[in-house]
C-alpha positions in Angstrom: 27.8 16.7 -3.5 27.0 19.7 -5.7 24.0 21.9 -5.0 20.9 20.4 -6.5 17.9 22.1 -7.9 15.0 20.4 -6.1 11.3 20.8 -7.0 8.1 19.6 -5.6 6.9 16.7 -7.7 3.6 16.0 -5.9 0.6 17.7 -7.5 -1.1 20.3 -5.4 -4.8 20.2 -4.5 -5.8 21.5 -7.9 -4.5 18.4 -9.6 -5.9 14.9 -9.0 -3.1 12.4 -8.0 -3.9 8.9 -9.0 -2.5 5.7 -7.5 -1.1 3.1 -9.9 -4.2 0.9 -9.2 -6.8 3.7 -9.4 -8.3 2.1 -12.5 -8.8 -1.2 -10.6 -11.3 0.7 -8.4 -10.2 -1.1 -5.3 -12.4 1.3 -3.3 -15.5 -0.3 -4.8 -14.2 -3.7 -3.6 -13.6 -2.7 0.1 -15.4 -5.1 2.4 -16.2 -7.5 -0.4 -14.8 -11.1 -0.7 -15.1 -14.3 1.1 -16.0 -14.1 4.8 -12.9 -14.8 6.9 -10.7 -14.3 3.9 -7.2 -15.8 4.2 -5.6 -12.8 2.5 -6.5 -9.1 2.8 -5.0 -6.6 0.4 -4.6 -2.9 1.0 -2.8 -0.5 -1.3 -0.8 2.0 0.8 -1.6 4.9 -1.6 0.6 7.7 -2.7 3.4 7.3 -0.2 6.7 9.2 -0.8 9.6 7.1 -2.1 13.3 8.3 -2.1 16.3 6.3 -3.0 19.5 7.3 -1.2 23.0 6.2 -2.2 26.2 6.7 -0.3 29.0 5.1 1.6 27.7 3.4 4.7 31.2 3.1 6.1 31.5 6.9 6.2 30.3 8.2 9.6 29.4 11.5 8.0 27.0 9.8 5.6 25.4 7.6 8.3 25.1 10.5 10.7 23.6 12.8 8.0 21.0 10.3 7.1 20.1 9.9 10.7 19.9 13.6 11.2 17.7 14.1 8.2 15.4 11.1 8.6 15.6 10.1 12.2 16.4 6.6 11.3 19.7 4.6 11.5 21.0 3.0 8.4 19.7 -0.6 8.4 22.1 -3.4 7.9 22.0 -5.8 4.9 18.4 -7.1 4.1 16.9 -5.1 7.0 14.1 -2.6 7.3 14.1 0.0 10.0 11.2 2.2 11.1 7.5 1.5 11.4 4.1 2.4 9.9 4.4 4.5 6.8 8.0 5.7 7.6 10.7 3.1 6.8 14.3 2.9 5.6 15.3 -0.3 3.8 18.7 -1.6 2.8 18.7 -2.2 -1.0 22.4 -2.9 -1.6 25.8 -2.1 -0.2 25.4 1.6 -1.1 21.7 2.0 -1.6 18.6 2.5 0.7 14.9 3.1 0.0 13.2 5.6 2.2 9.3 5.5 2.3 7.3 8.1 4.1 3.7 9.4 4.3 2.6 11.1 1.1 3.4 14.8 1.0 6.5 14.5 3.3 9.0 13.3 0.7 10.0 16.8 -0.6 10.9 18.0 2.9 12.8 14.8 3.5 14.7 15.2 0.3 15.6 18.8 1.3 16.8 17.7 4.7 18.9 14.9 3.1 20.6 17.4 0.8 21.3 19.8 3.6 22.6 17.1 6.0 24.8 15.4 3.3 26.0 18.6 1.6 29.6 18.2 0.3 29.5 14.4 0.2 29.4 12.1 -2.8 25.8 10.9 -2.5 22.7 10.6 -4.6 19.1 11.2 -3.5 16.3 10.6 -6.1 12.5 11.0 -5.7 10.9 7.9 -7.2 7.5 8.3 -5.7 5.7 8.4 -9.0 7.1 5.1 -10.2 6.2 2.9 -7.2 3.5 1.9 -4.8 3.2 -0.4 -1.8 0.7 -3.3 -1.5 0.1 -4.6 2.1 -0.9 -8.2 2.5 -2.2 -9.5 5.8 -3.9 -12.7 7.0 -3.2 -16.4 7.8 -2.6 -17.4 4.1 -0.3 -14.6 2.9 2.8 -16.9 3.2 1.0 -19.5 1.1 0.5 -16.9 -1.7 4.1 -15.8 -1.4 5.3 -19.4 -1.7 3.3 -19.7 -5.0 4.8 -16.6 -6.3 8.5 -16.6 -5.5 11.4 -19.1 -5.1 12.8 -17.1 -2.3 12.5 -18.8 1.1 9.8 -17.0 3.1 9.8 -19.4 6.0 9.9 -17.5 9.3 13.3 -19.0 10.1 14.7 -17.4 7.0 12.4 -14.4 6.7 11.9 -12.8 10.1 10.0 -9.6 10.8 12.1 -6.6 9.7 13.6 -8.3 6.7 13.2 -7.0 3.1 14.6 -8.3 -0.2 14.4 -7.6 -3.8 13.6 -10.8 -5.7 11.9 -12.5 -8.6 8.2 -12.7 -8.1 5.9 -14.3 -10.6 8.4 -13.9 -13.5 9.1 -10.3 -12.6 10.8 -8.4 -9.8 9.7 -6.5 -6.8 10.6 -6.0 -3.1 9.1 -8.2 -0.4 9.1 -6.8 3.2 7.9 -8.6 6.3 6.5 -5.9 8.6 4.7 -8.0 11.2 4.0 -11.6 12.1 1.3 -11.8 9.5 1.9 -8.5 7.6 3.9 -8.4 4.4 4.5 -5.6 1.9 5.2 -5.7 -1.8 6.9 -2.6 -3.2 6.0 -2.7 -6.9 6.8 -0.6 -10.0 3.9 1.4 -11.3 4.2 -0.1 -14.8 3.6 -3.6 -13.3 0.6 -2.7 -11.1 -2.0 -4.4 -13.4 0.1 -7.5 -13.6 0.5 -7.8 -9.8 -3.2 -7.1 -9.2 -4.3 -9.9 -11.6 -1.6 -12.2 -10.2 -2.7 -11.7 -6.6 -6.3 -12.2 -7.4 -5.5 -15.5 -8.9 -3.0 -16.7 -6.3 -5.3 -15.8 -3.5 -8.5 -17.3 -4.9 -8.5 -20.5 -3.0 -8.0 -18.7 0.3 -10.4 -15.9 -0.3 -9.2 -12.3 -1.0 -10.6 -9.2 0.8 -9.8 -5.6 0.0 -9.2 -3.2 2.9 -9.4 0.6 2.8 
């Protein structure tokens, strides 16, 4: 890998950073909705997103990623890590690393240092994506309305993640807990997903969490 010129993409405190759904004013909806709502939505705002590409069969690559991120490369269709720090398999030579906002630049630097000399790619895509967390007893019902991918627990256990068609577009679905799912969406489709989820969740009741 050749030496890369890295730069901090996240605005400093003097510049207001806006989440893809800032205009939806989700903050004003926190706590509102049907009592005992079947679906609760929370945007995991302004997280860091890095795509990492390399040869998983190369021990130097796998070891470098582990050294830089503290996570083992997950196998096909798997997500490792927990909370706001995860590493997800996206394809035979591609992974998505998500971390708390503000930590992505340091993670990118560590990856470049640990993988120096290898044929790899590390790209900061934080500005183009966001994560929606869905919890509650009726989340799977909403997912079944939205995608043809089989989200039954037998086929979609905790710790699995896939990129798939969802309501005529594409996103990433991740199951992070027994009743906790995440959607990794593109910024340009944020309005579309917000309107879709409102409609698909209407019969179960939708609540917004902070």
